[in-house]
N, C-alpha and C positions, 0 to 999 in steps of 0.2 A: 502494499499500500504506499501512500504517498511518505509516511512515517520514515521507512527505509529508501525513498523514492524508486520504488518497484522492485527492489531487492526481497529476496526471499532467504530466510534461513529455518532449518527443519534440523531439528536435532531428536535423536531415537535414544532410547535405552541399549545397554549394550548387548541384549540376547540376540539372537539370529543374526550376526552382526552388524547389528545397529549402526547407522553411520550419524555424520555432520555432513551437511550439504548446505552450500549457500550458491543459490542461483541455480540448482539440479547439480552442481559438482560436489562429488564428495571432498570433502577436505578436512584434514587435522585428524587423520586414523590414530596417531599415537599421540600420548601423553607429551609435552614439551613442545608443542606446535601455537603456532600464531599466525591468523589471517587477516589481513587487511580487507574489508569490505567498502566497493566503491570507490571512491576517490577521497579516502580517508574519513568516510562517512561513519564507519565503526571497526570496532575491532574485537576478535574472536579469539580467545586462546583455551587451547585444552591443557589442562593440567591437573596436579591432585592436592592442590593447595588452596586453604580457606575452611573457615568454621561451618560446620554442618548445621542444618536446620535442625535435625532430631539426632541426639547424641547416640540412639539406639543404632543408628547405623555405622557406626564408628568402627564395626567390627568388619567391614566389608571394604574391599578396593575402593579407594577412591578415582571417580572419573567426573570432574567439573569441567564446565564450560563458562566461561568469563566473558561476558560481553558487554564493550562500552557503547554506547548507543548515543543516537541525537538527544541534544536537550539535557546532556549530564545524565541521563538514565543508564544505570547499572543494572546486570543481569546475569546471574548466577544457576545455570542449570546442573543440577547433580545427577548426571546418569548412573542409575543402579542396572540391575540384572533385569529386571521388565517391568519399570516405571521409573519415572522422574520425580523430583522435587524440584522447587524453583525459589528464588528469593530475587525481588527486585527492589534497588534503591534508587530515590529521586531526591531531588530540592524542589523547592516551591518554583512553581513555572509563573513567568510572568503571566499576568490574565488570571492566572488561577488552575485550579484541578479538581477534579473530584472523582471518586470512584469507592473500589471494595473496601479501602483503608483508611475512607473520610475524604475531608475536603481541604487538609491542610493549613487551617484557618486557626492554629494554636487553641482550639475551643473545644475540647473531648467530649462534651455533652450532645454537640449534634453530629456524632461520628459513631451514634447506635446503630445496628441493623436496620432496624425500623427507618430511621433518619435518612440512612443512605438509598435504601429502597424507595423512599420517596419521593427523593432528588433525582436518583437516575435509574429505578427500576432495578427488579430482580436478576435481569440478564444483560450481557453487553450485546447492542445492537449490532448485526452482522457488518457493516459497513466499518464498524471499529472493533471487530473482534481479529486477534492477532493470531489465533490458530483456524488452520484451515480444517480441521475433521475433528467432529466429536469423539471425544476419548470413549473407549471401551474400557469399562471398569470391572477390574476382580481384584477379590481380596485373596492376596498370595499368602504363601506360609512365611515369608520373610516379615511380610507386615504383621501377621498373626505373632509371627516371634517379637516383634518389637512392641506389639500391643500389650503383650504379656509384662513388658517392663514399666508398663504405665502405671503410676501409682493410682489406685481405686478412687481416690477422691477427685484427682485428676479426671478420669475417665467419666465419672458419672456426672461432672460438671460441662464436660465437651458434649455428652449425650444431650443434655439438657438443652445446651445452646442450640443444637442440631435439629434438636425437635422443635424448638421456637421457630427457627427459622424456616424449616419445613411449613410450617401453620402459617406463616406469612404469606408463602409463592402460592399456596393454592385457594 
């Protein structure tokens, strides 16, 4: 889309020889590789460095793809055997922004799920979506193992949040 000036980036999980592709071309198949996208529009680095989103995954080999994107946006994709984790970091943008994490106005009271859904809806409009395919969700053995390390109080709290969010969307 326009954000990447028509360039595309595809990052797959590791299984079945999953690839990292830029504009349809396989790039950075091994750790230690960097690819410049466009005319210094973005940078993609494949390495094993960085903080994990979920420490339960620390037992597995790390395959991280760090993206430095326009507007100072940084994204890290954690490539696991059969799934991906994602971390996105941004600064305040001129003219403001709004989305799943809130509106960056330094007022956490209007960053509740209900307030965000009221402002921007429960789904990303297809013209703004950065993902081309709907994900196929499976609960894997690895995820079950990680879930078993989660404290019961935290798990119960997460289930409550998900239940409340599901009722908003229906």
